[in-house]
N, C-alpha and C positions, 0 to 999 in steps of 0.2 A: 240409605238412602233413602229419599221423604217420597210421596206421593208426585210433586211436580220433578224430580229430577228423575224420576222413574219414567214417568210419562214422556219426557223431552227423550229417553233413551229408545222408546221399545221401539222401534222404529229400525234405529242399526241392531237394538237386541234381535231381529228375527231376520235380518241376515246376515246374522255372525261379525259385524263391523268392529263390533265393542272390544278391547284391550280384554285381557283374560281377568282382570279384577274389575273392571266396570263391568262386565258381563255376570260375575260371580255375584256382587252386591246388585244389580236388579234383580236375577232370579230367586234373590234369596227374598227381595220385597216383595215380588210376583207369589212367593209361598203364603205370606200373613197375610197379602193383601186381594180384596175377592173383587176390588173395582177393576183395579190395573190389571189384576187376567181377565177379567173380561175384556176388556181395551186388548190386550195383547193380543186373546182369540182372535177380535175382528181384525187385527191388522194383518194376523195373518191366516184367514182366509182370503181375505181379499187379496194380499201376495201371490197365495197359490192360483188364485184365480187369470191374474194378471199373468204369470209364468206360463198360466198351459196356453192361454191367447200369443203370449210371446213365442209360443214352441211350436205353433199351428203357423202363425205367420212369417216365422224366419224360414219356411219353406218358398219364399217369393222375394220378389226382388222389396229394397228397400226406398227404390225410385219413388216419387212426391205422386206421382197418377195410382202406382197401386194402392199405397198410405191411403187416396182419397179413396180409390174404389173399397179395401175397409172400412175404412167408418162410414159408406154408403150401405154396405152389408150387415155390419155388426149389429148386435139389439145394444140398445143404452148401459153400460153399467147397472146393476143390481146395488144401487148406493145403499149401505146401512144406514142406518137414523146414527144423525153427528159426522158421519164418516167426510163431509164436506170442510168441517171445520179442523176433521183429524188434519187431514191434507194441510191444510190452511197453514197448521202449527207446525208439521214434521215431516215437512213433503214426504216423498215415498222411494225408495232404495229397488232394485231389480236384482233377481239372480241371475248367475254368471249363462245360465243356458237360456238362446234367443234373447239374450240383454237388450240388443239394439236394439231388435224387432217389437219387442214389450214396452219399450221407455219411449218409441214413436207413437206406437198407439195409444199409451197412457193419454201423452200430452195431447196430441190428435184431439182426445176425445174430451179429456180432463179440464187442460191448461193452454189454451192460444194466449199469443203473446211473445214477447220478449223473453222470457224464461224458456218456453216452449221450443222457440226458434233457436236457441242457444242449446237448449238440448236437444235437439235434428241434426245441429249442425257437427258436433263431438261426435253422435253414433254411426254418421255418415261417414265422419271422420276415419273411426276403428273400423267401419266395414271397408271402404278404401282400401285403407293397405291391404288387407287379406295375411296371406299368410310368405313373411319375410324368409328368405334362404341369408339372404348377410344383411347387413346394414353399415352405417356411417355414420357418424354425426361429429360435428366439434361446437364449439362455445366458450364461454367464459364463466367464469364464475367467482364468487370474490373468499377466499380460501386462504390458508397456509401452503405455499406450493408444495412443503413435502410432508405433510399431515393427511388426515383421513381425508378421503375424498368428498363425503357430503358433510365436512364442517363449512358453515357459514359463516359471515357477522360482517357488517357494516363496514366496521374498522380496516377491515382488510381490503391490499390493491385485487382489482380483477386479476386472475390467469388463466391460462388459454386450458381449454379441458378436450380433451380427444378421447374418442371412445371405436373397436371394430367391433365386429361379433358376425361368428359362423354358424350357423344353424344346422339342424338337422342330424343326419351320423356318425357324421364327423366335428364335433361342434370345436371352436377355440374359437376365445377370446381377446383384447387388450385394450386396457385402460390408462392414460396416462396424463397426466399436466405437468409442470416445470421442473418438479422437485421429485415425482410418484409415479411409477409406473410398475405395473401389474400385467403379466405376460400369462395365460392357458393358450401354451403350443398345442394338446391333445395328449401332452404327454406327462407334463408335471407342468407347475403353474407356481411363479415366480416374482417376486414382490423386489424391485430395487427404490433404495431411496437414492437421489442422484447427488453429486457433490453440490456440497462439502462432504455431505455424510457419504456417502459412495458406498452402500451395505447394503449386500443381496442378505436372501433367504431363500430355499428353494422348498416347496413341497415337493416329493417326487411322487405325485400322482395327479392328474387333472382334477379341478374342481373347476362349479356350474360358478360359483360365484366365491370368490375368498379377499381379504384382507382390505373390506370397507366398501365393495363394488355391488354391491347388493343394488344400491338404488340407480347405479347406473344402468344396469340389465336391467330393472323397472321399466327404464325411459328407453332402453331400446325394445323392450315388447312394446311396440307405440298401439297396434291396436287392442291390447289387455288394458295398457296404460290409461287410455281415454276413457274404454269403457269402466273400468275401475273409478276414474275421476269421477266422473258421469253419476257413479254408482254412490259416491261417497256425497259427492255434492245435493240427492237427491235426500239420502237416508239423513243428511245432516244439515239437511235447510240451508245449502249455500247461498249466497246470491250470486245469481248470473246473468248478464247480460251477451248482449249481439251489437257489432257495429259492419260495417262495409267502407273498405277504404282498396288505395289504388295504390298498388307495390311501389319496387326502386321498380320493377321488372317491369313496369306498364299495367301489369295483371289484375284484375281486380282479388281483393282477398276477403275475407269472412272472417270478424274478430269475433272471439268468442272470448269474455272476463269472468274469472271465475272468482271469488271470497273463498279462500282453503281455510279452516282453522284447526291448529296444532292439535291432538287427540290426544294431551297431556295437560296438566294445570298449570297454572301461573307457576307454581311452586317448586315444580321439575328443574334440578338442575342446570339442563339443556334446552330448556325451551328457549328457541328461536336462537337455537344454537348449529343447531343441525337441521339439513334439509327438511325431513320427516317427523321434526319436533318444532317447525317453526308455523307462523300464523302466515299465509301469504297472497297475495294478488298475483291471481296465474293469469294468462294471457296467452293463447293459441289463436293465431295464425293460419286459416287456413286457404288452400288456392279455389277461388272457385266455380272451376272448369273441373278440375281433377278430384276435388274436395281433398286430398291429402294435407296432412300436416305442412304447413310451410315450417316454422320458426315458433319459438315459445319463448315465453321471459317468465319471471320469475320474481315479484318485489317482496323485501321481508318488510311486514308491517309490525310497527312497536308504537307507543306512547310516543317516541320521538318525530315519529315519522316512516314515510317509506324507503328505503335503498333495494336499486335493481341490484340481488345476489347472485341470480341464474340466467343466463341467457344461451339459448340453441338457435343458431341464427345458420346450421347449415346440417341439410338431413337427405343423405345417401341412401335410396330404396334400391334393395339388392344390386350394389354394387360389385362387380369383379374385382374381389383383395387381393392384391399380390402378396407373394409369397413370403417376401421382407418384412409385411406386419408382422409375423407370427414367429419372424428371429429376433435376438438381438442381441451383441457384442458386447459384453461388458468390458470395463476397463482391468486390464491387466492386474492393479493394486487394489480391486476390489475387497473389503471384507467380508467375508460372510459366517451370515448366523446360523445358528442350529434349527432345523424346521421342528425339533420337539423340544419342548422345553428340559432342561438339565434334571437329574434325579434330583428327588425334591430328598432335606435333610431327614434327617430323623426326628422324631418330637423332642423341641426342647422346652427349657423349665423355664427359662427366661425370653418372652415376646411381649414384643407390647401389647397394652390392654383395650387398643382402639386402633380402628382407622387414624384418624387424626393424627395421632402418637407416632404412631408408623412411619407416615409421612415425615412426621418431623425430624427422628430418629434417620430415617432414610435420607433427608436433603441435608442434617449435618453430616453423616458421615461422608457428602457427599464433596461438602463443603471444605472435610481434611484429609480429604483423600484416601479415605479407608476403605477403600475398596473389598478389603473381606466383608466388613459388615456392609457394604452396599448388597455383594450380592446374596446377602442371604432375603433380602426382602425383591430380588430382580430375579426373574426363572432364567434368564436368556442370558449369555454370555458377558460380561462387561468388558468390551474390546477396549482397542484404542482410542476409539472416536467417541464412546460415553464417557471418556475419564476425559481429552477435552475437552468436551461439550460442557460436561456440570463438575470437572474438578473446580476447587476454590468458588463454588459460588457464592452468592447472600441472599438467607431468605429473607423478603420485605413483609410480605405479610402471608398468613395460611388461616385459611378459612373453616368452618363447620362443616363438619358432613352430613351430604345429604344424597339420597339416591336420585335418579333417573329411568325413564322406563327405556330409553336405548338400552338399558347396562343390567336391567333386572336385580338382584339383591345385590351388586356392587356398590360400595360406598365412594361419594365424587368430593373429591378435598379441593376447593377453590385455590389458588396461592399464585402468587408475587415471587418471582427472584430476579438477582442482578446476576447474571453471566461472569463469569470471570473476562471477558472482553469490553462488559461495561453494557452490553443491552441487556434490558431490562424484558422479562418473558412474561406476562400473565395466562394461563391457560389452569385446569382443572386434572388431578390423580387419580385415576382409577383406580380403587386395591379390592382385591376379593379375598377372601378367609380360605383359608388353607387346612383340608380335611384331614391332612396330616401334620405339620405340624400344629395348629391351632390358632396359627397367626395370621396377621392380612401379610398382604402380597403387592407391590403395585405393575399392574396391568398393561398400563397404557396411561398416557395423558403427558409424554415429556418431547 
């Protein structure tokens, strides 16, 4: 990492917002560069001052008259030499403690205009939600019905998605779209892939999040979501704007638009394929009277243009959740998977030498119906649905291995196959290395 790259990431480094590898590179550069270390120290000092101001201000109301009083009573910020340019170049993030109040103080003193107004609306929206006991929201996302919840793509058709969560000492939650359901009823956690798969898997204990529902859980914690998005916008210098409009219900809406950048390079295998790894234009609509978030849209931004990939169009705050929400009656003929992988085999002497070679051997075994060979590279049981789905396939293309921030050290192999049914499927296998066998195994992407 050179000086320019390091300086562009200093604020995010102070705030702890960098990915692990980015943070390592940034700190490695700081150890060898006195100029960047000095700038880092200046940012860290001002960040601590603003946090202290935010903690004091958090004890009072965030309404505009109080903020006006704070602006009158506080002395001007003790700007260090060059800090004005620093903020112009990088923006600024804030710690979680007193974040909403501190954000509003900072913008009230230092950055009037549309950007400041947008930040104030996001901060007020986070404050207005308060402590939720329950939440229910629904919307739609461009995805595959039975695939991961966070998978998005402009080529997919919109699929309805719905989420319920009960917070507190007896947490329960449910996430559902047309082909996939995850339920945590307080005792166990269940994944059900609906027909035609008709496959279920149960983990015999409650989980706070599971089966790629972490994205939906972050949305459900709306106060934290709005605060975190605002912190990211300030730390990464994302563009924000604000407008007003009249909703279909006749009520005035305050509209905040934010240009969010993916935290991964263009070369990441899943850039713009999963919501958290996508460049998006996010639009938040707040009710001007209650200051509560009313709806949200996310447009995937690519060279080919923008496509609406996610829309949250109904949010119920603290609803009474019916007991039926946390119950599910599965079909009698459902196929049950094991909740834990099968016992790995003894170390083999002949294993494919690479992830790509493993993918080729795996697909070729599926093509000829050699399920014993398939089982070498698939840790869950090969059931009848698996055989019907992948048996007799034809490999069209198999790409080179790459990596993604989403899956750590896993290797990603893009593929295009033609199923026995004639359907052509384009996706990517995720493969991990097995410490016991010394070889690769397929961990997802089917």
